[in-house]
LUMGUKOL-241776 format. One line per field, with one value per residue: residue number from 1; x, y, z of N, C-alpha, C in turn. Coordinates in steps of 0.02 Angstrom, whole numbers, plus 50000, padded with zeros to 5 digits. Example, Ala and Ser with C-alpha at 12.3 -4.5 7.8 and 13.67 -1.06 7.14 Angstrom:
2
num [1, 2]
n.xx [50660, 50642]
n.yy [49716, 49888]
n.zz [50390, 50354]
ca.xx [50615, 50684]
ca.yy [49775, 49947]
ca.zz [50390, 50357]
c.xx [50660, 50645]
c.yy [49835, 50002]
c.zz [50390, 50394]
END
This chain:
82
num [1, 2, 3, 4, 5, 6, 7, 8, 9, 10, 11, 12, 13, 14, 15, 16, 17, 18, 19, 20, 21, 22, 23, 24, 25, 26, 27, 28, 29, 30, 31, 32, 33, 34, 35, 36, 37, 38, 39, 40, 41, 42, 43, 44, 45, 46, 47, 48, 49, 50, 51, 52, 53, 54, 55, 56, 57, 58, 59, 60, 61, 62, 63, 64, 65, 66, 67, 68, 69, 70, 71, 72, 73, 74, 75, 76, 77, 78, 79, 80, 81, 82]
n.xx [44429, 44402, 44463, 44411, 44498, 44488, 44447, 44535, 44536, 44546, 44553, 44474, 44409, 44395, 44338, 44407, 44346, 44319, 44372, 44397, 44523, 44596, 44767, 44894, 45060, 45119, 45246, 45336, 45295, 45165, 45072, 45052, 44977, 44851, 44869, 44901, 44784, 44697, 44749, 44721, 44581, 44558, 44608, 44520, 44397, 44429, 44445, 44321, 44269, 44179, 44187, 44214, 44194, 44265, 44433, 44592, 44747, 44917, 45059, 45215, 45348, 45434, 45432, 45515, 45622, 45659, 45725, 45729, 45607, 45573, 45592, 45491, 45357, 45192, 45059, 44908, 44746, 44602, 44443, 44346, 44204, 44113]
n.yy [54778, 54613, 54462, 54300, 54151, 54000, 53841, 53683, 53510, 53452, 53578, 53726, 53885, 54026, 54150, 54254, 54318, 54493, 54616, 54633, 54531, 54411, 54377, 54258, 54197, 54041, 53948, 53805, 53627, 53557, 53477, 53540, 53650, 53666, 53718, 53851, 53894, 53882, 53981, 54092, 54088, 54117, 54249, 54312, 54300, 54369, 54497, 54530, 54496, 54412, 54250, 54246, 54187, 54028, 53997, 54015, 53948, 53992, 53930, 53969, 53924, 53792, 53624, 53537, 53613, 53680, 53600, 53587, 53570, 53662, 53782, 53799, 53895, 53953, 54048, 54102, 54150, 54222, 54267, 54400, 54450, 54588]
n.zz [61368, 61411, 61345, 61322, 61328, 61235, 61308, 61327, 61314, 61476, 61528, 61571, 61525, 61630, 61750, 61870, 62026, 62056, 62177, 62358, 62437, 62545, 62562, 62569, 62591, 62581, 62652, 62620, 62625, 62522, 62588, 62706, 62686, 62740, 62868, 62841, 62778, 62888, 62972, 62893, 62895, 63031, 63033, 62943, 63012, 63133, 63085, 63044, 62919, 62789, 62712, 62542, 62377, 62326, 62379, 62292, 62229, 62191, 62125, 62164, 62165, 62079, 62113, 62045, 62013, 62129, 62253, 62393, 62509, 62607, 62547, 62457, 62388, 62398, 62343, 62416, 62382, 62445, 62418, 62490, 62590, 62651]
ca.xx [44384, 44436, 44451, 44415, 44532, 44450, 44475, 44557, 44537, 44521, 44563, 44417, 44418, 44355, 44351, 44415, 44305, 44353, 44357, 44448, 44543, 44651, 44821, 44947, 45113, 45135, 45313, 45344, 45263, 45094, 45029, 45043, 44937, 44794, 44887, 44897, 44713, 44668, 44771, 44684, 44513, 44560, 44617, 44458, 44348, 44451, 44437, 44250, 44252, 44150, 44222, 44181, 44196, 44318, 44502, 44633, 44819, 44965, 45121, 45270, 45408, 45425, 45468, 45567, 45680, 45677, 45722, 45719, 45537, 45565, 45596, 45432, 45312, 45125, 45016, 44838, 44702, 44536, 44397, 44314, 44141, 44107]
ca.yy [54722, 54549, 54410, 54233, 54100, 53937, 53786, 53626, 53449, 53461, 53647, 53768, 53956, 54051, 54219, 54262, 54373, 54554, 54638, 54621, 54462, 54398, 54344, 54231, 54159, 53981, 53922, 53735, 53572, 53564, 53443, 53584, 53709, 53672, 53763, 53920, 53907, 53891, 54047, 54141, 54089, 54155, 54319, 54335, 54308, 54421, 54562, 54536, 54485, 54347, 54215, 54252, 54126, 53981, 54022, 53982, 53946, 54005, 53896, 54015, 53884, 53727, 53573, 53505, 53658, 53697, 53534, 53589, 53584, 53722, 53841, 53803, 53950, 53949, 54105, 54084, 54207, 54205, 54323, 54420, 54488, 54631]
ca.zz [61362, 61421, 61295, 61353, 61287, 61235, 61346, 61287, 61354, 61545, 61548, 61555, 61534, 61685, 61770, 61942, 62050, 62075, 62244, 62409, 62450, 62591, 62526, 62611, 62557, 62619, 62641, 62639, 62589, 62505, 62636, 62764, 62666, 62785, 62923, 62816, 62769, 62955, 62995, 62854, 62921, 63094, 63017, 62912, 63065, 63179, 63052, 63029, 62849, 62772, 62658, 62477, 62338, 62343, 62372, 62242, 62244, 62138, 62144, 62147, 62150, 62046, 62151, 62004, 62011, 62198, 62283, 62465, 62520, 62649, 62503, 62413, 62403, 62368, 62360, 62424, 62376, 62470, 62411, 62552, 62590, 62712]
c.xx [44423, 44415, 44460, 44447, 44490, 44486, 44498, 44564, 44507, 44527, 44503, 44435, 44373, 44373, 44355, 44374, 44347, 44335, 44411, 44462, 44597, 44704, 44873, 44998, 45132, 45206, 45317, 45302, 45189, 45049, 45020, 45004, 44877, 44807, 44881, 44824, 44680, 44687, 44733, 44612, 44510, 44566, 44552, 44405, 44366, 44442, 44368, 44233, 44214, 44191, 44181, 44181, 44257, 44387, 44538, 44707, 44859, 45032, 45181, 45333, 45389, 45465, 45522, 45630, 45705, 45669, 45709, 45648, 45526, 45568, 45538, 45387, 45247, 45086, 44944, 44798, 44632, 44491, 44359, 44247, 44140, 44045]
c.yy [54657, 54500, 54343, 54185, 54036, 53884, 53731, 53566, 53463, 53533, 53688, 53841, 53978, 54123, 54221, 54321, 54435, 54571, 54620, 54547, 54462, 54360, 54320, 54197, 54102, 53960, 53850, 53688, 53585, 53531, 53483, 53647, 53719, 53718, 53836, 53939, 53920, 53960, 54102, 54146, 54128, 54230, 54348, 54347, 54365, 54491, 54573, 54537, 54420, 54315, 54224, 54186, 54084, 54012, 53985, 53990, 53960, 53977, 53936, 53976, 53818, 53675, 53537, 53548, 53677, 53633, 53535, 53613, 53646, 53786, 53846, 53860, 53942, 54011, 54079, 54149, 54186, 54267, 54336, 54454, 54529, 54611]
c.zz [61368, 61366, 61328, 61304, 61289, 61278, 61299, 61334, 61423, 61570, 61524, 61566, 61591, 61701, 61845, 61965, 62066, 62147, 62294, 62419, 62503, 62552, 62577, 62567, 62603, 62601, 62664, 62597, 62577, 62556, 62701, 62746, 62712, 62844, 62902, 62805, 62837, 62982, 62958, 62880, 62987, 63081, 62988, 62966, 63113, 63150, 63024, 62955, 62844, 62717, 62594, 62441, 62358, 62334, 62315, 62259, 62181, 62162, 62118, 62128, 62118, 62084, 62111, 62001, 62081, 62239, 62358, 62480, 62563, 62607, 62454, 62435, 62363, 62391, 62365, 62424, 62397, 62465, 62477, 62539, 62654, 62750]
END
């Protein structure tokens, strides 16, 4: 059984959808994430999936610790519909 943590200030508790998702790892600057999203959209369409709910990002590297922008990594998860 999942337990929902209470939110605080601007942070709200939520639940991520279950099911299939397209996953990409973006390497580089955040201002170039749009290129990775566009590639994901092409893949989703080419493989005859529909876009599910809104995608979300997970920031793997911390820019304060990884100074070279080419080494930054961001995971993108995009729920799919058949």
